[in-house]
C-alpha positions in Angstrom: -47.1 -23.7 -45.2 -46.0 -20.5 -45.4 -44.3 -17.7 -44.9 -45.0 -14.8 -46.0 -47.4 -14.3 -43.4 -44.5 -15.9 -41.4 -42.3 -13.3 -42.7 -44.8 -10.3 -42.2 -45.9 -11.6 -38.9 -42.5 -11.9 -37.5 -40.1 -10.9 -39.8 -38.8 -14.9 -40.1 -36.6 -16.3 -37.6 -37.2 -15.3 -34.2 -34.1 -14.8 -32.1 -34.5 -15.7 -28.5 -31.0 -15.0 -26.6 -31.0 -17.4 -23.9 -28.7 -15.4 -21.8 -30.9 -12.2 -22.0 -31.2 -9.8 -24.8 -28.2 -7.9 -26.0 -29.8 -6.3 -28.7 -31.7 -6.8 -32.3 -29.6 -9.7 -33.4 -31.9 -11.3 -36.6 -31.1 -14.0 -39.1 -31.3 -12.2 -42.0 -34.4 -13.4 -44.0 -33.4 -12.8 -48.1 -36.5 -13.4 -49.8 -40.2 -14.7 -49.4 -42.4 -16.1 -52.0 -45.9 -17.1 -52.3 -47.0 -19.3 -54.8 -51.1 -20.0 -54.6 -53.1 -21.9 -56.9 -57.3 -22.3 -56.6 -59.2 -24.7 -58.2 -62.6 -25.1 -57.6 -62.5 -23.7 -53.9 -59.6 -25.8 -53.0 -56.3 -23.5 -52.5 -53.3 -24.9 -52.1 -50.4 -22.5 -50.9 -46.4 -22.7 -51.0 -44.0 -20.5 -49.6 -40.3 -20.5 -50.0 -38.7 -18.4 -47.1 -34.6 -18.3 -47.8 -32.2 -17.2 -44.2 -28.5 -16.8 -44.2 -26.8 -17.1 -40.6 -24.2 -14.0 -40.9 -23.2 -14.5 -37.2 -19.7 -15.8 -36.5 -21.5 -18.6 -34.0 -24.0 -21.4 -34.8 -27.3 -20.7 -34.0 -30.7 -22.2 -33.0 -33.5 -20.1 -35.2 -37.4 -20.2 -34.2 -40.1 -18.5 -35.8 -43.5 -18.6 -35.7 -46.0 -17.9 -38.5 -49.9 -17.7 -39.1 -51.8 -20.1 -41.2 -55.5 -20.5 -42.3 -56.8 -22.1 -39.3 -58.6 -24.4 -41.4 -55.3 -25.8 -43.3 -53.7 -28.9 -43.4 -49.7 -28.8 -43.9 -49.0 -31.2 -46.3 -45.4 -30.5 -46.9 -42.3 -29.6 -45.5 -39.0 -29.2 -47.1 -35.7 -28.1 -46.0 -32.7 -27.0 -48.0 -29.2 -26.6 -46.7 -26.2 -25.5 -49.1 -28.1 -26.6 -52.0 -28.7 -30.3 -50.3 -32.5 -31.0 -50.1 -33.5 -33.1 -46.4 -36.3 -35.4 -46.2 -38.7 -34.8 -44.3 -41.3 -36.7 -42.5 -44.4 -37.0 -40.1 -43.5 -38.9 -36.8 -45.5 -38.5 -33.9 -44.6 -34.9 -31.5 -42.9 -36.5 -29.3 -40.7 -39.0 -31.3 -39.9 -35.5 -33.6 -38.7 -33.6 -30.7 -36.6 -36.3 -29.4 -34.8 -36.8 -32.8 -34.2 -33.0 -33.3 -33.1 -32.6 -30.1 -30.2 -35.9 -30.7 -29.3 -34.3 -33.6 -28.8 -30.7 -32.5 -26.8 -32.0 -29.5 -24.4 -34.2 -32.0 -23.9 -30.6 -34.0 -26.6 -31.6 -36.7 -28.8 -29.5 -38.6 -32.5 -30.2 -37.6 -35.6 -28.6 -38.5 -38.7 -29.2 -36.7 -42.3 -28.0 -37.5 -44.5 -28.0 -34.7 -48.7 -26.4 -34.5 -49.2 -24.3 -31.4 -52.2 -23.9 -32.2 -54.8 -24.5 -35.1 -53.9 -21.0 -37.2 -49.7 -20.8 -35.9 -46.7 -23.1 -36.8 -43.8 -22.9 -35.1 -40.3 -24.0 -36.8 -37.3 -24.9 -35.3 -34.2 -24.6 -37.1 -31.4 -26.3 -34.9 -27.7 -25.8 -35.0 -27.3 -23.5 -38.5 -23.7 -23.2 -39.2 -21.8 -19.9 -39.6 -22.3 -18.6 -43.3 -25.1 -21.0 -44.2 -27.8 -20.5 -45.8 -30.8 -22.8 -45.3 -34.4 -22.9 -47.8 -37.7 -23.4 -46.3 -40.6 -24.5 -48.1 -44.2 -25.1 -46.5 -47.2 -26.1 -48.4 -50.9 -26.1 -47.4 -54.2 -26.2 -48.2 -57.8 -25.5 -47.5 -61.2 -25.0 -48.4 -62.2 -21.1 -49.8 -64.8 -19.8 -48.6 -67.9 -18.0 -51.0 -68.6 -14.7 -49.9 -71.5 -12.6 -51.5 -71.3 -14.9 -54.5 -67.2 -14.1 -54.8 -64.7 -17.0 -53.6 -62.6 -15.3 -51.2 -59.1 -16.5 -50.9 -56.9 -15.4 -48.2 -53.0 -16.1 -47.4 -52.2 -15.1 -43.5 -49.4 -12.7 -43.1 -49.8 -11.2 -39.6 -50.1 -12.6 -36.2 -51.6 -10.1 -34.2 -50.3 -9.6 -30.7 -52.7 -11.6 -28.3 -54.3 -10.5 -25.3 -53.8 -13.3 -22.9 -56.4 -13.0 -19.5 -54.4 -13.0 -16.3 -56.4 -16.4 -15.4 -54.9 -18.1 -18.5 -51.7 -19.9 -17.5 -51.5 -22.8 -20.4 -48.5 -23.6 -22.1 -50.0 -21.9 -25.9 -50.5 -18.8 -23.8 -47.1 -18.6 -22.3 -45.4 -19.1 -25.6 -47.6 -16.5 -27.4 -47.0 -14.0 -24.9 -43.1 -14.5 -25.0 -43.1 -13.4 -28.9 -41.5 -9.7 -29.5 -43.0 -7.4 -32.1 -41.1 -5.5 -34.9 -42.3 -2.6 -36.9 -39.9 -3.0 -40.1 -40.8 -5.4 -42.5 -37.4 -7.9 -42.9 -38.1 -8.3 -46.9 -40.3 -7.5 -49.8 -42.8 -10.4 -50.9 -43.7 -12.0 -54.0 -47.0 -13.6 -54.8 -48.2 -15.5 -57.8 -51.8 -16.6 -57.5 -52.6 -19.5 -60.3 -57.0 -19.9 -60.5 -58.5 -22.7 -62.6 -62.0 -23.0 -62.2 -65.2 -24.9 -64.1 -66.9 -21.4 -65.2 -65.7 -18.6 -66.5 -63.4 -16.4 -64.5 -65.2 -12.9 -64.4 -63.0 -11.1 -62.5 -60.3 -11.0 -60.1 -59.7 -8.2 -57.4 -57.8 -7.5 -53.9 -58.8 -5.0 -50.9 -55.7 -5.7 -49.4 -53.2 -5.5 -52.7 -53.1 -4.0 -56.1 -52.8 -6.9 -58.6 -52.5 -7.8 -62.4 -54.3 -10.6 -63.9 -54.1 -12.4 -67.0 -56.4 -14.8 -68.8 -59.6 -16.6 -67.3 -62.1 -15.8 -70.4 -61.4 -18.7 -72.4 -61.3 -22.3 -71.4 -58.5 -24.9 -71.7 -58.5 -28.4 -73.5 -59.8 -30.0 -70.6 -62.7 -27.3 -70.0 -61.0 -25.6 -67.5 -61.1 -21.6 -67.4 -57.5 -20.1 -65.7 -55.8 -17.1 -64.8 -52.8 -15.9 -63.2 -52.5 -13.1 -60.7 -49.4 -11.1 -59.6 -48.4 -8.0 -57.4 -48.8 -4.9 -59.5 -45.3 -3.6 -58.5 -43.5 -7.2 -58.4 -43.4 -7.0 -54.5 -44.9 -5.7 -51.6 -44.7 -5.0 -47.7 -45.7 -7.6 -45.3 -47.6 -6.3 -42.9 -51.4 -7.4 -44.3 -52.8 -10.3 -45.1 -53.8 -11.0 -48.7 -57.2 -11.1 -49.6 -58.2 -12.1 -53.1 -61.7 -12.1 -54.4 -62.3 -14.6 -57.4 -65.7 -13.8 -59.4 -67.1 -16.9 -61.6 -69.8 -17.3 -64.0 -71.6 -19.5 -62.0 -70.4 -19.9 -58.1 -73.6 -21.2 -56.7 -73.6 -24.4 -58.6 -73.3 -27.4 -56.7 -70.7 -29.9 -58.2 -68.9 -33.5 -57.1 -65.7 -33.8 -57.5 -64.3 -37.7 -57.8 -60.1 -38.5 -56.4 -59.0 -42.0 -56.7 -55.4 -42.7 -54.8 -53.7 -46.1 -54.5 -56.7 -48.1 -52.4 -59.4 -45.6 -52.2 -62.2 -43.0 -53.9 -62.9 -39.4 -52.6 -66.0 -37.7 -53.5 -66.6 -34.6 -52.6 -69.6 -32.2 -52.7 -69.5 -28.5 -52.9 -73.2 -27.1 -52.4 -74.0 -23.6 -52.3 -78.0 -23.4 -51.5 -79.5 -20.2 -53.0 -83.2 -20.0 -51.2 -86.0 -17.6 -50.9 -86.7 -17.9 -47.0 -88.9 -15.7 -44.6 -87.4 -14.5 -41.9 -87.8 -16.6 -38.4 -90.7 -14.8 -36.5 -89.2 -14.7 -33.0 -85.5 -14.6 -32.2 -83.4 -13.2 -29.4 -80.7 -11.1 -31.0 -77.6 -9.8 -29.3 -74.9 -8.0 -30.7 -71.3 -8.5 -28.9 -69.4 -5.9 -29.6 -65.6 -5.7 -28.9 -64.7 -2.4 -27.3 -61.1 -3.1 -26.4 -58.4 -0.5 -26.9 -57.0 -2.0 -30.1 -60.6 -1.0 -32.1 -59.7 2.9 -31.6 -59.8 4.8 -34.9 -61.3 3.9 -37.6 -62.4 0.3 -36.6 -64.7 1.6 -33.9 -66.2 4.2 -36.5 -66.8 1.1 -38.9 -68.6 -1.0 -36.3 -71.0 2.2 -35.3 -71.9 2.5 -38.8 -72.5 -1.2 -39.0 -74.3 -1.1 -36.0 -76.9 1.6 -37.5 -77.1 -0.5 -40.3 -78.0 -3.7 -38.1 -80.2 -2.4 -35.7 -82.8 -0.8 -38.6 -82.4 -3.9 -40.4 -84.1 -5.9 -37.5 -87.9 -7.2 -38.1 -90.1 -6.0 -35.2 -91.2 -9.6 -34.2 -87.3 -10.0 -32.3 -85.7 -9.3 -28.8 -82.9 -7.7 -28.8 -79.5 -6.5 -26.6 -76.2 -5.2 -27.0 -73.2 -6.0 -25.1 -70.0 -4.3 -25.6 -67.0 -6.2 -23.9 -63.1 -5.2 -23.3 -61.3 -6.1 -20.1 -65.2 -6.1 -18.7 -68.4 -5.9 -20.4 -71.8 -4.1 -20.0 -75.1 -4.6 -21.5 -77.5 -2.1 -22.9 -80.3 -3.7 -21.2 -80.7 -5.7 -17.9 -82.4 -8.6 -20.5 -83.0 -8.5 -23.8 -86.0 -6.2 -25.1 -88.7 -6.1 -27.5 -87.6 -4.5 -30.8 -89.8 -0.9 -30.8 -89.3 2.6 -30.9 -88.3 3.5 -27.9 -85.8 0.5 -27.6 -84.5 1.5 -30.9 -84.0 5.1 -30.1 -81.9 3.7 -26.8 -79.7 1.5 -28.4 -79.5 4.4 -31.1 -78.1 6.8 -28.2 -75.8 4.4 -27.0 -74.3 4.0 -30.5 -73.8 7.2 -31.1 -71.3 7.3 -28.0 -69.6 4.2 -28.9 -65.8 4.3 -27.9 -63.0 1.5 -27.9 -62.5 2.1 -24.1 -62.3 -1.2 -22.3 -59.0 -2.3 -22.3 -58.3 -5.8 -23.1 -60.4 -8.5 -25.3 -61.9 -10.7 -22.3 -64.8 -12.3 -24.6 -64.9 -15.6 -22.9 -67.1 -14.4 -19.9 -69.8 -12.5 -21.9 -70.0 -15.0 -24.1 -70.6 -17.6 -21.8 -73.1 -15.6 -19.9 -75.4 -15.1 -23.0 -75.3 -18.8 -24.3 -76.5 -19.7 -20.9 -79.0 -17.1 -20.1 -82.9 -17.8 -19.9 -84.4 -16.2 -23.3 -87.8 -16.2 -24.3 -86.9 -17.2 -27.8 -84.0 -18.8 -29.5 -80.9 -16.7 -29.3 -78.4 -15.6 -32.0 -75.5 -14.2 -30.6 -73.9 -11.8 -33.4 -69.8 -10.9 -32.4 -67.9 -7.9 -34.0 -64.3 -8.0 -33.3 -60.9 -7.4 -34.7 -58.7 -8.6 -31.3 -56.6 -11.4 -31.0 -57.3 -13.4 -27.9 -55.2 -16.5 -26.3 -57.7 -18.7 -25.4 -59.9 -19.0 -28.6 -59.7 -22.8 -28.0 -61.8 -22.4 -24.9 -64.0 -19.7 -26.6 -65.0 -22.2 -29.2 -65.4 -25.2 -27.1 -68.2 -23.4 -24.7 -69.9 -22.2 -28.2 -70.1 -25.3 -29.2 -71.4 -26.7 -25.3 -74.4 -24.7 -26.1 -75.2 -24.8 -29.9 -78.4 -27.0 -29.3 -80.5 -23.6 -28.5 -77.9 -20.8 -29.9 -76.4 -20.1 -32.5 -73.2 -17.6 -33.1 -72.3 -15.6 -36.1 -69.3 -13.7 -36.5 -67.4 -10.7 -38.5 -63.9 -10.4 -38.0 -62.6 -6.5 -38.7 -59.3 -5.8 -40.3 -55.9 -7.6 -40.6 -55.3 -8.3 -37.1 -58.7 -10.5 -36.5 -57.8 -13.8 -34.7 -59.1 -15.9 -37.7 -59.3 -19.3 -35.0 -61.4 -17.1 -33.0 -63.4 -16.0 -35.5 -64.0 -18.9 -37.5 -64.0 -21.2 -34.8 -66.7 -19.4 -32.7 -69.1 -19.6 -35.7 -68.3 -23.4 -36.8 -68.7 -24.7 -33.3 -72.2 -22.2 -33.0 -73.4 -23.5 -36.1 -73.3 -20.3 -37.3 -71.6 -18.5 -40.3 -68.4 -16.1 -40.1 -67.2 -13.2 -42.7 -63.7 -10.9 -42.5 -63.6 -7.5 -43.5 -60.3 -5.5 -44.1 -59.2 -1.9 -45.1 -60.6 -1.1 -48.5 -63.8 -3.1 -48.2 -67.4 -2.2 -47.6 -68.3 -3.4 -44.2 -72.6 -2.8 -44.5 -72.9 -5.6 -46.8 -70.9 -8.4 -44.9 -72.8 -7.3 -41.8 -76.2 -7.8 -43.3 -75.4 -10.9 -44.9 -74.6 -12.5 -41.7 -77.9 -10.9 -40.0 -79.7 -12.4 -43.0 -78.1 -15.7 -42.4 -79.2 -15.0 -38.4 -82.9 -14.2 -39.2 -83.4 -16.7 -41.9 -84.4 -20.2 -40.9 -81.8 -22.9 -42.0 -81.7 -25.9 -43.5 -81.1 -28.6 -40.6 -81.5 -32.3 -41.0 -79.0 -32.4 -44.0 -78.9 -36.1 -45.3 -76.7 -37.3 -48.6 -77.6 -40.0 -50.4 -74.4 -41.8 -52.2 -75.7 -44.1 -54.1 -75.9 -48.2 -54.0 -72.7 -48.7 -52.6 -72.8 -46.3 -49.6 -70.7 -47.4 -46.9 -71.6 -46.8 -43.0 -67.8 -46.5 -41.3 -67.4 -44.2 -38.4 -65.2 -42.1 -40.1 -66.5 -42.6 -43.6 -67.7 -38.9 -44.1 -67.0 -35.5 -42.8 -68.5 -33.4 -41.5 -71.1 -36.1 -39.8 -73.2 -34.8 -38.6 -73.8 -32.3 -41.3 -74.5 -28.9 -39.9 -77.2 -26.7 -40.6 -76.9 -24.9 -44.1 -77.3 -21.2 -45.2 -78.4 -19.7 -48.1 -75.3 -18.5 -50.4 -73.1 -20.2 -48.0 -70.6 -23.1 -49.2 -70.5 -26.4 -47.6 -68.0 -28.7 -48.5 -68.6 -32.6 -47.6 -66.4 -35.8 -48.3 -67.0 -39.2 -48.5 -64.8 -41.9 -48.8 -65.3 -45.7 -50.7 -63.3 -48.4 -51.5 -61.6 -48.3 -54.7 -63.6 -51.3 -56.0 -67.1 -49.4 -55.0 -69.4 -48.1 -58.1 -69.4 -44.5 -58.0 -72.9 -43.2 -58.9 -74.0 -40.9 -61.7 -75.8 -38.4 -59.2 -76.1 -37.6 -55.5 -79.3 -36.6 -53.7 -79.1 -33.9 -50.8 -82.3 -33.4 -48.7 -83.1 -31.1 -45.9 -85.9 -29.8 -43.7 -86.4 -25.7 -43.0 -88.1 -26.7 -39.5 -89.4 -23.3 -38.9 -91.9 -23.5 -41.8 -92.7 -27.5 -42.4 -90.7 -27.2 -45.5 -88.6 -29.1 -47.0 -85.6 -29.2 -50.0 -84.3 -31.4 -52.4 -81.4 -31.3 -55.1 -79.8 -33.6 -57.2 -76.0 -32.9 -58.1 -74.5 -34.8 -60.7 -70.9 -36.7 -60.3 -68.4 -35.3 -62.5 -67.4 -37.8 -65.1 -63.7 -37.0 -64.8 -61.6 -38.5 -62.0 -58.8 -36.6 -60.5 -55.6 -38.9 -59.8 -53.8 -38.0 -56.5 -54.0 -37.2 -52.4 -55.4 -33.7 -52.6 -59.1 -34.3 -52.1 -58.2 -37.3 -49.3 -55.8 -34.6 -47.6 -58.6 -32.3 -47.2 -60.7 -35.1 -46.2 -58.6 -36.2 -43.4 -57.6 -32.7 -42.3 -61.3 -31.9 -41.8 -62.0 -35.4 -40.0 -58.9 -34.0 -37.5 -60.5 -31.1 -36.6 -63.9 -32.8 -36.0 -62.4 -35.0 -33.7 -60.1 -32.6 -31.6 -63.1 -30.1 -31.4 -65.6 -32.8 -30.3 -62.6 -34.4 -28.0 -62.5 -30.3 -26.6 -66.3 -30.4 -25.6 -66.0 -29.9 -21.8 -67.7 -31.6 -19.2 -70.3 -30.1 -16.2 -67.1 -29.1 -14.3 -65.3 -27.4 -17.6 -62.7 -30.0 -17.8 -61.9 -31.7 -21.3 -62.9 -35.6 -21.1 -59.5 -37.3 -20.5 -60.7 -40.9 -21.3 -62.5 -39.2 -24.6 -59.0 -38.1 -25.5 -57.1 -41.5 -25.0 -59.4 -43.0 -27.3 -59.2 -40.5 -29.5 -56.0 -39.5 -30.1 -54.9 -42.7 -31.7 -57.5 -41.9 -34.6 -56.1 -38.5 -35.0 -52.3 -40.1 -35.0 -52.9 -43.1 -37.4 -54.8 -40.6 -40.2 -52.2 -38.2 -39.8 -49.8 -40.5 -40.1 -51.3 -42.2 -43.0 -52.0 -38.9 -44.8 -48.9 -37.2 -44.0 -50.4 -34.1 -42.1 -49.6 -32.2 -39.4 -51.6 -32.2 -36.1 -51.6 -31.7 -32.4 -50.4 -35.0 -32.1 -47.8 -35.1 -34.9 -44.7 -32.9 -36.4 -42.2 -32.6 -39.7 -39.1 -33.6 -38.8 -35.8 -33.2 -41.0 -32.5 -33.9 -39.9 -29.0 -33.7 -41.7 -26.8 -36.2 -41.9 -23.7 -34.1 -41.7 -22.0 -33.2 -38.8 -21.1 -29.3 -38.7 -17.9 -28.4 -37.2 -17.5 -25.4 -35.0 -15.7 -24.7 -31.8 -18.2 -22.1 -30.7 -21.1 -22.5 -28.4 -24.8 -22.6 -30.5 -26.6 -19.4 -29.4 -30.5 -19.0 -29.8 -32.3 -16.6 -31.7 -35.8 -14.9 -31.7 -36.9 -13.0 -34.2 -39.5 -10.3 -33.7 -43.0 -10.6 -35.4 -43.7 -7.4 -37.7 -46.8 -5.6 -36.3 -50.0 -6.2 -38.3 -51.3 -3.0 -40.4 -53.4 -0.5 -38.5 -52.9 -2.6 -35.2 -54.9 -0.3 -32.9 -52.4 1.5 -30.2 -54.8 4.3 -29.9 -56.2 3.8 -26.4 -54.1 4.5 -23.7 -55.6 1.0 -21.7 -55.7 -0.4 -25.0 -53.8 -3.8 -23.9 -54.1 -3.5 -20.0 -55.1 -6.2 -18.0 -55.9 -4.9 -14.6 -55.1 -8.2 -12.5 -52.9 -9.6 -9.9 -49.1 -11.2 -10.7 -48.2 -13.7 -12.4 -50.3 -13.2 -15.2 -50.4 -9.5 -15.1 -46.8 -8.9 -17.1 -48.9 -11.2 -20.1 -51.4 -8.4 -20.2 -49.5 -5.1 -20.1 -48.1 -2.7 -22.9 -45.6 -4.1 -25.0 -42.1 -3.5 -24.4 -38.9 -3.5 -26.0 -36.8 -5.9 -26.8 -34.3 -3.6 -25.7 -36.0 -2.1 -22.8 -39.0 0.4 -22.5 -42.9 -0.3 -22.2 -44.7 1.4 -25.0 -44.2 1.1 -28.9 -42.7 4.7 -29.8 -42.7 5.3 -33.5 -38.8 5.2 -33.7 -38.9 1.6 -31.5 -37.9 -1.9 -34.0 -39.1 -4.5 -31.6 -41.0 -4.7 -28.4 -42.7 -7.9 -26.7 -46.3 -8.8 -25.0 -44.4 -10.7 -22.4 -42.7 -8.7 -19.9 -41.6 -9.8 -16.5 -42.5 -6.6 -14.4 -45.6 -5.8 -13.4 -48.2 -4.0 -15.5 -48.5 -0.2 -15.4 -51.8 1.2 -14.1 -54.2 2.1 -16.4 -55.6 5.5 -16.5 -58.2 6.2 -13.7 -61.7 4.8 -15.2 -60.2 4.0 -18.6 -61.3 0.4 -17.8 -64.7 1.1 -17.2 -66.1 3.3 -20.0 -65.5 6.7 -18.4 -63.3 9.4 -19.5 -59.9 8.7 -20.1 -57.4 10.0 -17.9 -55.0 12.9 -19.2 -51.8 12.2 -16.9 -49.0 10.4 -18.0 -48.7 6.6 -17.1 -46.6 5.9 -14.5 -43.8 3.0 -16.1 -43.4 1.2 -12.4 -46.9 1.6 -10.7 -48.5 -1.6 -9.5 -52.2 -2.0 -10.6 -54.3 -2.9 -7.8 -57.2 -5.7 -7.9 -60.5 -4.0 -9.3 -64.0 -5.5 -10.7 -63.7 -6.7 -14.3 -66.9 -7.2 -15.4 -70.6 -6.4 -15.1 -71.7 -3.0 -13.5 -75.2 -3.0 -11.2 -78.0 -3.4 -13.7 -78.9 0.3 -12.5 -75.4 1.9 -14.0 -75.3 3.6 -17.4 -74.2 1.6 -20.2 -71.8 4.0 -20.9 -71.5 5.7 -17.2 -70.5 9.4 -17.8 -71.4 9.1 -21.5 -75.1 8.1 -21.0 -77.2 10.7 -22.7 -79.3 13.1 -20.4 -83.1 13.2 -20.8 -82.8 16.7 -22.7 -81.3 14.8 -25.4 -83.2 14.8 -28.4 -85.3 12.0 -29.2 -83.7 10.4 -32.0 -80.2 9.9 -31.7 -78.0 10.8 -34.6 -75.1 9.0 -35.6 -71.9 11.6 -36.1 -71.3 11.1 -39.7 -69.9 13.3 -42.1 -71.9 15.7 -44.1 -73.6 13.3 -46.5 -71.7 13.7 -49.9 -70.9 10.0 -51.0 -73.7 7.2 -51.8 -72.9 5.4 -48.5 -73.0 8.4 -46.2 -76.6 9.3 -48.3 -77.6 5.6 -47.5 -76.8 5.7 -44.0 -78.8 8.9 -43.5 -81.7 8.2 -44.9 -81.5 4.7 -42.9 -81.0 6.2 -39.7 -84.5 7.9 -39.9 -86.5 4.2 -40.2 -88.7 3.9 -37.1 -88.7 0.0 -35.3 -91.9 -0.8 -37.4 -90.3 -0.1 -41.0 -92.1 3.3 -41.4 -90.5 6.5 -42.3 -90.4 10.0 -40.6 -90.1 13.2 -42.5 -87.0 14.8 -42.2 -84.9 17.8 -43.7 -82.0 15.3 -44.8 -84.8 13.5 -47.4 -85.4 16.9 -49.0 -81.7 17.6 -48.8 -81.0 13.8 -50.8 -83.9 14.0 -53.1 -83.1 17.7 -54.2 -87.3 18.0 -53.8 -89.3 20.4 -51.9 -91.5 19.6 -49.5 -94.2 22.2 -51.2 -93.2 19.6 -54.9 -94.0 16.8 -52.3 -97.2 17.9 -50.7 -98.6 18.4 -54.6 -98.1 14.7 -55.2 -99.1 13.4 -51.3 -102.3 14.7 -51.5 -104.3 13.3 -48.6 -102.1 10.6 -48.2 -100.4 10.5 -44.5 -96.8 11.6 -44.0 -95.8 8.5 -42.5 -96.9 6.2 -45.6 -95.8 8.9 -48.2 -92.4 9.5 -46.9 -91.8 5.7 -45.8 -92.6 5.1 -49.9 -90.8 8.0 -51.1 -87.5 6.7 -49.1 -87.4 3.1 -50.3 -88.3 4.5 -53.8 -85.3 6.7 -53.6 -83.1 3.9 -51.9 -84.3 1.9 -54.8 -83.6 4.2 -57.8 -81.2 6.4 -56.7 -78.6 3.8 -54.9 -79.0 0.4 -56.8 -75.2 0.1 -56.4 -75.7 -0.3 -52.7 -78.5 -2.7 -52.3 -76.6 -5.0 -50.5 -76.9 -1.9 -47.3 -80.4 -1.4 -47.9 -82.4 -4.5 -48.9 -83.2 -5.5 -45.8 -84.3 -2.4 -44.6 -86.7 -2.3 -48.0 -87.7 -5.3 -47.4 -89.2 -4.4 -43.9 -90.6 -1.0 -44.8 -93.0 -3.0 -47.9 -94.2 -5.0 -45.2 -94.8 -2.2 -43.4 -96.6 -0.2 -46.4 -98.9 -4.0 -47.6 -100.4 -3.2 -44.7 -100.7 0.7 -45.2 -101.0 1.1 -48.9 -100.3 4.1 -50.9 -102.3 4.6 -54.1 -100.8 3.6 -57.4 -100.9 7.1 -58.7 -99.0 8.4 -56.1 -96.6 6.2 -56.5 -96.2 6.6 -60.0 -95.9 10.5 -59.7 -93.2 10.0 -56.7 -90.9 7.5 -59.0 -91.5 10.5 -61.9 -90.0 13.1 -59.8 -87.0 11.2 -58.3 -86.1 10.0 -61.9 -86.5 13.9 -63.0 -84.3 15.2 -59.8 -82.0 12.5 -60.2 
């Protein structure tokens, strides 16, 4: 399980002193190691943490750590002073009862619960003075495909969660109680073994420096294997580990067979690669996180990304921009047709984009966008780095309204809420991507926009052969979700052990918007895998599907309790059969040996480490202007030993305080300029409107541009020197219809003078000539940045098809660009 993150995120065991904080008394974390294996898109992670109790009294420790939100926890081991304790899966209530009984009797117990899908909670009860314990956790999940590369992520941070004042669930209260620490408790060791059917061309990491061996030659079983480690042996635990693996044929569909004692499991990995036309009419809304944690580089990256997105939209769509924080504000009262005027308005607004809207209240704007009446099918593009406590509620509302809408998400930075980002896209039948520091954002957002705009494969059907079974839970996912070009879908099917397995499987789907169909035949691997890995993957996916289907709310916004009573036994049975953790089952391990101590056991709660790059920049970054009792959960972090802010020299703080929240700077939550006054620590915030302003109020209040501003808004970018900056400058010159206007930036970047170009232009109109010139510049001078400009050039090509330029002019322009370059 894991681990390393836990370590990073909280530095390990979190110490919660029952009689009040008496300073930081952490349980020393002596080592953290992570061993990860990747086998054809299936990831197996084992995290080992070692602790020693250096106090004079026995302690009960608790630590919370992150996990990939779709992962299945398949193994938990606990070792005390060289003795390995037997662990097992039990129903949650029974496991808790056994744990409490053991601790009351002075025996050491271990309990692993799920706080939510991406967060595990481990309790170690009655750890004797001087005793050491070693905890080993293993989990498995499916690695997604991103731009032709397999993206492997090992979460290592739990970001501070924004908790709305209306959120009073046990989950929210538990999250709010977690204190935070700036210091890394131990160094992290990491080993990655990759095993692929095709040649491993490259293993890279945007988060850490790695050394890699092997990958170019196959072994006796036909697999290509490589091993990667940290370049410096160990690393700080302040960010998720992200590794990209490039293989020879990543889009190849494949079928694996696994055989257990009584069943066979087939797993299909399908990656369609299709050339699809853009769906003609859509309503696209960009939902942008402008909470305080987006301040600094995140908001700058968001502004750049939005510029690419705006210019990549086709002329046939409607669009809008909604920025959200503690409230949300729309650019337009309702989505407008994409045209020069609306594009200019959007660019003016985005030029002034700031992270000035406080906390991360995403549920209300999401609900509003999903329930609005629109002139065309709606596509919502969420861009966020924030973490929230009510992600399950956001996922439920996305699933409830996915018949006419789609939700696509991009998580920014190491603090992005993986449960929110992946869950929203899964429930909204869209796709997700993440970006961390060191990665170029533009290709990611444009890949998401392609998914957003292109018709997707629907009514996907798989024909498993003559012995196909049709049980209620034989296949997951069921029904199959829409497929998107370049996005992997894994499908699991369980068969009786005696069933005949076909040599091939056929897959069919339709593209409703163009009236076409897609068919594909996949050969089944001849070799059989023996074990339980694919069976456990199937079980985890089934549990997730049942849980999210059960969480669909009714008209009154409540979960159907009758449905829960029907589905819970299925989840429990599946969890126990395949030994998996779930919301209804827990891992439990108890020592049979009684610990002798005359001292009373104390409770310890070690702070979680602050994620790298977490934004404290905006004065109102984490304020929630609301009345008690939940106000305390929304305020700025408090130090474990007292205080209310995160001074550079302070070691630990918490997002769950008992006092009222300090008052936010005047106007900070409403988009106006932050006040320069110092915050009053004991001031109480009075209730105020938190969401939409009247329609006639400007998108950015007093930041809005006046009528005297220039007709075209330019993004505040540095002087165009590097390739991406130059590409962005050129992109900003495009009009809504795809044509380009003449501008000094073209002459500066191309190094061609207007006089020289006029000689080539002849009688060709300026619009046609400079439109052709810019796309030739992008294609010839910035070929390595194709992912950034491809959709923009396609739009201009379509415009030029209707407004052609003579072939001889095209040829002369190409020669001139080549010569100047």
